[in-house]
C-alpha positions as a Markdown table, in Angstrom:
| # | Residue | x | y | z |
|---|---|---|---|---|
| 1 | Unk | -27.2 | 22.3 | 6.5 |
| 2 | Unk | -24.7 | 18.9 | 5.1 |
| 3 | Unk | -22.1 | 19.7 | 2.7 |
| 4 | Unk | -23.2 | 18.6 | -0.8 |
| 5 | Unk | -21.0 | 16.1 | -2.5 |
| 6 | Unk | -20.2 | 14.9 | -6.1 |
| 7 | Unk | -19.0 | 11.4 | -6.3 |
| 8 | Unk | -16.7 | 10.8 | -9.9 |
| 9 | Unk | -16.7 | 6.4 | -10.1 |
| 10 | Unk | -19.6 | 4.6 | -9.3 |
| 11 | Unk | -18.1 | 1.5 | -8.0 |
| 12 | Unk | -19.3 | -0.7 | -5.6 |
| 13 | Unk | -17.1 | 1.6 | -2.8 |
| 14 | Unk | -18.5 | 4.3 | -4.5 |
| 15 | Unk | -22.1 | 3.3 | -5.1 |
| 16 | Unk | -22.1 | 2.0 | -1.5 |
| 17 | Unk | -20.7 | 5.7 | -0.4 |
| 18 | Unk | -22.9 | 8.2 | -2.4 |
| 19 | Unk | -26.1 | 6.0 | -0.7 |
| 20 | Unk | -24.9 | 5.6 | 2.8 |
| 21 | Unk | -23.9 | 9.7 | 2.3 |
| 22 | Unk | -27.8 | 10.5 | 1.3 |
| 23 | Unk | -29.4 | 8.6 | 3.4 |
| 24 | Unk | -27.4 | 10.4 | 6.3 |
| 25 | Unk | -29.1 | 13.9 | 4.8 |
| 26 | Unk | -25.6 | 14.8 | 2.6 |
| 27 | Unk | -27.0 | 16.7 | -0.9 |
| 28 | Unk | -25.5 | 14.6 | -4.0 |
| 29 | Unk | -25.1 | 17.3 | -6.7 |
| 30 | Unk | -23.2 | 15.0 | -9.3 |
| 31 | Unk | -22.8 | 11.2 | -9.8 |
| 32 | Unk | -19.9 | 10.6 | -12.8 |
| 33 | Unk | -19.6 | 7.9 | -15.1 |
| 34 | Unk | -17.9 | 7.9 | -18.7 |
| 35 | Unk | -20.7 | 5.8 | -18.6 |
| 36 | Unk | -24.5 | 7.3 | -19.5 |
| 37 | Unk | -26.1 | 4.0 | -18.3 |
| 38 | Unk | -23.8 | 3.0 | -15.6 |
| 39 | Unk | -24.2 | 6.5 | -13.8 |
| 40 | Unk | -27.8 | 6.2 | -14.0 |
| 41 | Unk | -27.8 | 3.0 | -12.3 |
| 42 | Unk | -25.3 | 3.9 | -10.0 |
| 43 | Unk | -27.8 | 7.4 | -9.4 |
| 44 | Unk | -30.7 | 5.4 | -8.5 |
| 45 | Unk | -28.8 | 3.1 | -6.1 |
| 46 | Unk | -27.9 | 5.9 | -4.2 |
| 47 | Unk | -31.3 | 7.2 | -4.2 |
| 48 | Unk | -30.9 | 10.4 | -6.3 |
| 49 | Unk | -31.6 | 9.4 | -10.1 |
| 50 | Unk | -31.4 | 13.4 | -10.8 |
| 51 | Unk | -27.6 | 13.2 | -9.8 |
| 52 | Unk | -26.7 | 11.2 | -13.1 |
| 53 | Unk | -23.8 | 12.8 | -15.1 |
| 54 | Unk | -21.0 | 11.7 | -17.6 |
| 55 | Unk | -19.9 | 15.7 | -17.1 |
| 56 | Unk | -16.9 | 15.9 | -15.5 |
| 57 | Unk | -17.7 | 19.8 | -14.7 |
| 58 | Unk | -20.9 | 19.5 | -12.6 |
| 59 | Unk | -18.8 | 17.8 | -9.9 |
| 60 | Unk | -16.8 | 20.9 | -9.5 |
| 61 | Unk | -20.0 | 22.9 | -7.7 |
| 62 | Unk | -20.1 | 20.6 | -5.1 |
| 63 | Unk | -17.9 | 21.5 | -1.4 |
| 64 | Unk | -16.8 | 17.6 | -1.0 |
| 65 | Unk | -15.8 | 15.8 | -4.4 |
| 66 | Unk | -15.2 | 12.4 | -3.7 |
| 67 | Unk | -13.0 | 10.1 | -6.4 |
| 68 | Unk | -13.7 | 6.7 | -5.7 |
| 69 | Unk | -11.5 | 5.5 | -9.0 |
| 70 | Unk | -8.5 | 2.7 | -9.1 |
| 71 | Unk | -5.0 | 3.9 | -7.5 |
| 72 | Unk | -3.6 | 4.8 | -10.7 |
| 73 | Unk | -6.7 | 6.9 | -11.8 |
| 74 | Unk | -6.5 | 9.5 | -8.8 |
| 75 | Unk | -3.8 | 11.8 | -9.9 |
| 76 | Unk | -4.8 | 12.5 | -13.7 |
| 77 | Unk | -8.6 | 12.9 | -12.3 |
| 78 | Unk | -7.6 | 15.3 | -9.9 |
| 79 | Unk | -5.3 | 17.3 | -12.6 |
| 80 | Unk | -8.2 | 17.2 | -14.6 |
| 81 | Unk | -10.6 | 18.5 | -12.1 |
| 82 | Unk | -8.3 | 21.2 | -11.0 |
| 83 | Unk | -8.0 | 22.4 | -14.9 |
| 84 | Unk | -11.5 | 22.6 | -14.8 |
| 85 | Unk | -11.6 | 24.6 | -11.7 |
| 86 | Unk | -12.5 | 24.5 | -8.3 |
| 87 | Unk | -14.1 | 26.5 | -5.8 |
| 88 | Unk | -11.7 | 28.1 | -2.8 |
| 89 | Unk | -12.6 | 25.4 | 0.3 |
| 90 | Unk | -13.4 | 22.6 | -1.7 |
| 91 | Unk | -12.7 | 19.6 | -0.2 |
| 92 | Unk | -11.3 | 16.4 | -2.2 |
| 93 | Unk | -11.9 | 12.9 | -0.9 |
| 94 | Unk | -10.5 | 9.7 | -2.3 |
| 95 | Unk | -10.7 | 6.0 | -1.0 |
| 96 | Unk | -7.6 | 4.6 | -1.4 |
| 97 | Unk | -6.0 | 2.8 | 1.3 |
| 98 | Unk | -2.2 | 3.3 | -0.4 |
| 99 | Unk | -2.1 | 6.4 | -1.6 |
| 100 | Unk | -1.7 | 9.8 | 0.5 |
| 101 | Unk | -4.6 | 12.9 | 0.4 |
| 102 | Unk | -2.2 | 15.3 | -1.1 |
| 103 | Unk | -1.8 | 13.2 | -4.3 |
| 104 | Unk | -5.1 | 15.1 | -5.1 |
| 105 | Unk | -3.5 | 18.6 | -4.8 |
| 106 | Unk | -0.9 | 20.5 | -6.5 |
| 107 | Unk | 1.7 | 22.8 | -5.0 |
| 108 | Unk | -0.4 | 25.5 | -7.0 |
| 109 | Unk | -3.5 | 25.2 | -5.2 |
| 110 | Unk | -3.2 | 26.3 | -1.7 |
| 111 | Unk | -6.8 | 27.0 | -0.6 |
| 112 | Unk | -8.0 | 23.6 | -1.2 |
| 113 | Unk | -7.9 | 20.4 | 1.2 |
| 114 | Unk | -7.5 | 16.6 | 0.6 |
| 115 | Unk | -8.4 | 13.4 | 2.6 |
| 116 | Unk | -8.2 | 10.1 | 2.3 |
| 117 | Unk | -11.2 | 8.0 | 3.9 |
| 118 | Unk | -10.4 | 3.6 | 3.7 |
| 119 | Unk | -12.9 | 1.9 | 5.4 |
| 120 | Unk | -11.7 | -1.8 | 7.0 |
| 121 | Unk | -14.0 | -3.1 | 5.1 |
| 122 | Unk | -14.5 | -5.9 | 1.8 |
| 123 | Unk | -16.8 | -4.5 | -1.1 |
| 124 | Unk | -17.6 | -7.7 | -3.2 |
| 125 | Unk | -20.2 | -5.9 | -4.2 |
| 126 | Unk | -22.4 | -2.2 | -3.7 |
| 127 | Unk | -25.4 | -4.1 | -1.9 |
| 128 | Unk | -23.0 | -5.7 | 0.6 |
| 129 | Unk | -21.0 | -2.9 | 0.8 |
| 130 | Unk | -23.8 | -1.1 | 2.3 |
| 131 | Unk | -24.5 | -3.4 | 4.9 |
| 132 | Unk | -21.3 | -3.7 | 6.1 |
| 133 | Unk | -19.4 | -0.4 | 5.9 |
| 134 | Unk | -21.4 | 0.5 | 9.0 |
| 135 | Unk | -19.2 | -0.7 | 12.0 |
| 136 | Unk | -16.7 | -0.4 | 10.1 |
| 137 | Unk | -13.3 | 0.9 | 11.1 |
| 138 | Unk | -12.1 | 3.6 | 8.5 |
| 139 | Unk | -8.5 | 5.3 | 8.4 |
| 140 | Unk | -8.9 | 9.4 | 8.0 |
| 141 | Unk | -5.4 | 10.6 | 6.5 |
| 142 | Unk | -4.7 | 14.4 | 4.5 |
| 143 | Unk | -5.0 | 17.6 | 5.3 |
| 144 | Unk | -4.6 | 18.6 | 9.0 |
| 145 | Unk | -7.5 | 21.3 | 8.9 |
| 146 | Unk | -9.4 | 18.7 | 7.2 |
| 147 | Unk | -9.3 | 15.8 | 9.7 |
| 148 | Unk | -12.5 | 16.8 | 11.4 |
| 149 | Unk | -14.8 | 17.0 | 8.5 |
| 150 | Unk | -13.3 | 13.3 | 7.7 |
| 151 | Unk | -14.2 | 12.4 | 10.8 |
| 152 | Unk | -17.8 | 13.4 | 10.5 |
| 153 | Unk | -17.9 | 11.5 | 7.3 |
| 154 | Unk | -17.0 | 8.7 | 8.4 |
| 155 | Unk | -19.1 | 9.1 | 11.3 |
| 156 | Unk | -22.0 | 9.6 | 9.0 |
| 157 | Unk | -21.5 | 6.8 | 7.0 |
| 158 | Unk | -21.3 | 5.0 | 10.2 |
| 159 | Unk | -17.7 | 4.1 | 10.6 |
| 160 | Unk | -15.1 | 4.2 | 12.9 |
| 161 | Unk | -12.8 | 6.6 | 12.3 |
| 162 | Unk | -9.3 | 6.5 | 13.1 |
| 163 | Unk | -6.2 | 8.7 | 12.3 |
| 164 | Unk | -3.2 | 7.5 | 9.9 |
| 165 | Unk | 0.0 | 9.6 | 8.4 |
| 166 | Unk | 0.7 | 9.4 | 4.9 |
| 167 | Unk | 4.0 | 7.7 | 5.5 |
| 168 | Unk | 2.0 | 4.7 | 7.4 |
| 169 | Unk | -0.2 | 3.9 | 4.6 |
| 170 | Unk | 1.9 | 1.5 | 2.9 |
| 171 | Unk | 2.3 | -1.1 | 5.6 |
| 172 | Unk | -1.2 | -0.5 | 6.7 |
| 173 | Unk | -2.6 | -1.1 | 3.1 |
| 174 | Unk | -0.1 | -4.3 | 3.0 |
| 175 | Unk | -1.9 | -5.4 | 6.4 |
| 176 | Unk | -5.5 | -5.2 | 4.9 |
| 177 | Unk | -4.2 | -6.9 | 2.1 |
| 178 | Unk | -2.9 | -10.1 | 4.0 |
| 179 | Unk | -6.0 | -9.9 | 6.0 |
| 180 | Unk | -8.4 | -9.7 | 3.5 |
| 181 | Unk | -6.7 | -10.8 | -0.2 |
| 182 | Unk | -4.9 | -13.4 | 1.4 |
| 183 | Unk | -7.6 | -14.9 | 3.4 |
| 184 | Unk | -9.4 | -15.6 | -0.1 |
| 185 | Unk | -6.5 | -16.8 | -2.2 |
| 186 | Unk | -5.2 | -19.2 | 1.0 |
| 187 | Unk | -9.5 | -20.6 | 0.9 |
| 188 | Unk | -9.1 | -21.0 | -3.1 |
| 189 | Unk | -5.5 | -22.8 | -1.9 |
| 190 | Unk | -7.2 | -25.3 | 0.4 |
| 191 | Unk | -9.9 | -26.0 | -2.1 |
| 192 | Unk | -7.2 | -26.7 | -4.6 |
| 193 | Unk | -5.8 | -29.3 | -2.1 |
| 194 | Unk | -8.7 | -31.1 | -1.0 |
| 195 | Unk | -10.1 | -31.3 | -4.6 |
| 196 | Unk | -7.2 | -33.3 | -5.3 |
| 197 | Unk | -9.0 | -35.9 | -3.4 |
| 198 | Unk | -11.0 | -36.6 | -5.8 |
| 199 | Unk | -14.0 | -33.6 | -5.3 |
| 200 | Unk | -15.0 | -30.7 | -7.6 |
| 201 | Unk | -13.3 | -27.6 | -6.3 |
| 202 | Unk | -16.7 | -25.9 | -5.8 |
| 203 | Unk | -17.9 | -29.3 | -3.7 |
| 204 | Unk | -14.8 | -28.9 | -2.1 |
| 205 | Unk | -15.3 | -25.2 | -1.3 |
| 206 | Unk | -18.7 | -26.0 | 0.0 |
| 207 | Unk | -17.2 | -29.1 | 2.4 |
| 208 | Unk | -14.7 | -26.1 | 4.0 |
| 209 | Unk | -17.4 | -23.7 | 4.6 |
| 210 | Unk | -18.5 | -24.6 | 7.9 |
| 211 | Unk | -14.7 | -24.9 | 8.8 |
| 212 | Unk | -14.2 | -21.7 | 7.3 |
| 213 | Unk | -17.0 | -19.7 | 9.4 |
| 214 | Unk | -16.3 | -21.9 | 12.6 |
| 215 | Unk | -12.3 | -20.6 | 12.2 |
| 216 | Unk | -13.8 | -17.0 | 11.6 |
| 217 | Unk | -16.2 | -17.3 | 14.8 |
| 218 | Unk | -13.1 | -18.3 | 16.8 |
| 219 | Unk | -11.0 | -15.9 | 15.5 |
| 220 | Unk | -13.2 | -12.9 | 16.1 |
| 221 | Unk | -14.3 | -13.7 | 19.4 |
| 222 | Unk | -10.5 | -15.6 | 21.0 |
| 223 | Unk | -8.2 | -13.4 | 18.9 |
| 224 | Unk | -5.0 | -14.8 | 16.6 |
| 225 | Unk | -3.1 | -16.1 | 19.8 |
| 226 | Unk | -5.8 | -18.5 | 21.2 |
| 227 | Unk | -7.7 | -19.0 | 18.0 |
| 228 | Unk | -4.6 | -21.2 | 16.6 |
| 229 | Unk | -5.7 | -25.1 | 16.3 |
| 230 | Unk | -4.3 | -28.2 | 14.9 |
| 231 | Unk | -1.1 | -30.4 | 14.3 |
| 232 | Unk | 0.9 | -27.4 | 14.6 |
| 233 | Unk | -0.5 | -26.0 | 17.7 |
| 234 | Unk | 0.0 | -29.6 | 19.3 |
| 235 | Unk | 3.6 | -30.6 | 17.4 |
| 236 | Unk | 2.7 | -33.6 | 15.6 |
| 237 | Unk | 5.5 | -33.8 | 13.9 |
| 238 | Unk | 4.4 | -37.0 | 12.3 |
| 239 | Unk | 1.5 | -35.6 | 10.8 |
| 240 | Unk | 3.4 | -32.6 | 9.5 |
| 241 | Unk | 5.9 | -34.4 | 7.5 |
| 242 | Unk | 2.8 | -36.8 | 6.3 |
| 243 | Unk | 1.1 | -33.4 | 4.5 |
| 244 | Unk | 3.9 | -32.1 | 3.2 |
| 245 | Unk | 4.7 | -36.1 | 1.4 |
| 246 | Unk | 1.6 | -35.6 | -0.2 |
| 247 | Unk | 1.6 | -31.5 | -0.9 |
| 248 | Unk | 4.9 | -32.8 | -2.6 |
| 249 | Unk | 2.7 | -34.7 | -5.4 |
| 250 | Unk | 0.5 | -31.5 | -6.0 |
| 251 | Unk | 1.4 | -28.0 | -7.3 |
| 252 | Unk | 4.4 | -26.0 | -5.8 |
| 253 | Unk | 2.7 | -23.0 | -4.7 |
| 254 | Unk | 0.1 | -24.9 | -2.4 |
| 255 | Unk | 3.3 | -26.4 | -0.7 |
| 256 | Unk | 5.1 | -23.0 | -0.6 |
| 257 | Unk | 1.3 | -22.1 | 1.3 |
| 258 | Unk | 1.8 | -24.6 | 4.1 |
| 259 | Unk | 5.5 | -24.0 | 4.7 |
| 260 | Unk | 4.9 | -20.3 | 4.8 |
| 261 | Unk | 2.0 | -20.1 | 6.9 |
| 262 | Unk | 3.1 | -22.9 | 8.8 |
| 263 | Unk | 6.0 | -21.4 | 9.8 |
| 264 | Unk | 4.1 | -18.3 | 11.5 |
| 265 | Unk | 1.7 | -20.9 | 13.4 |
| 266 | Unk | 4.6 | -22.1 | 14.8 |
| 267 | Unk | 5.4 | -18.7 | 16.2 |
| 268 | Unk | 2.3 | -18.5 | 17.6 |
| 269 | Unk | 2.1 | -21.8 | 19.2 |
| 270 | Unk | 5.8 | -21.1 | 21.0 |
| 271 | Unk | 4.6 | -17.8 | 22.1 |
| 272 | Unk | 1.5 | -18.8 | 23.8 |
| 273 | Unk | 3.0 | -21.6 | 25.3 |
| 274 | Unk | 1.2 | -24.6 | 23.2 |
| 275 | Unk | 4.6 | -25.9 | 21.8 |
| 276 | Unk | 8.4 | -26.1 | 23.8 |
| 277 | Unk | 11.2 | -24.8 | 22.3 |
| 278 | Unk | 12.4 | -28.0 | 20.8 |
| 279 | Unk | 9.6 | -29.4 | 19.1 |
| 280 | Unk | 9.4 | -25.5 | 17.5 |
| 281 | Unk | 12.7 | -25.8 | 16.5 |
| 282 | Unk | 12.2 | -29.4 | 14.6 |
| 283 | Unk | 9.0 | -27.8 | 12.9 |
| 284 | Unk | 10.6 | -24.9 | 11.7 |
| 285 | Unk | 13.4 | -27.4 | 10.2 |
| 286 | Unk | 10.8 | -29.0 | 8.5 |
| 287 | Unk | 8.5 | -26.0 | 7.4 |
| 288 | Unk | 11.7 | -24.4 | 6.3 |
| 289 | Unk | 12.4 | -23.8 | 2.2 |
| 290 | Unk | 14.0 | -27.0 | 0.6 |
| 291 | Unk | 17.0 | -26.8 | -0.6 |
């Protein structure tokens, strides 16, 4: 018999997790939100409309209590659950990539366990999250005796579990943000630069989408060391100089982005041998922050 669970916070991640666990045979006892309408919508999405509730007490009956709320709400919400009273052996779970699992515990509670499960995936909405989570790596961190339970849950979600230590999470989360969040920000920057040619930003994005898709295919097939193309990988100093001159007419942050990421591209080119040391040095000096 699979363990019963309750989910508090029916946002994008929470709804995707609830639906996938219900489909895997885990009984959903409560899906709790402060907003009744939102609780009902999320419970229907998960396939258990009877689980909808605004009563936090209902969550305490479950063996697994999942807190799918913003990072800053984790500690106060866990404290409320402790005050309501939790069964011995209850496993508290959050989905933050940054906070360690023990943020959910108090010194007085010796019979509870805590886990942090973080899918290395983006959740633009609940439906996309439900489709994207299966096949995704998911970090598992927390009470040593609970790690195997966390790995079972990840596998039930269709994910691929791997273990982290609490002290590793800040760097781990920063890496995920640099890849996912900064990719979005970098795409927006590219659209702004393109739009300076006289296009609407939305039109610029449509024109850039095939390039973005092709780059992602190359990146996922070849890896970052081999997928790099363009003037920086070839050592085209005159082209890079012209880019910087043109960018000087645009908001300063766009040129800063070009310079910072350009220096990383030069490093890749030098390491893989497409740039010699002399050319790499010239490009690095050209891309250095202006005085």
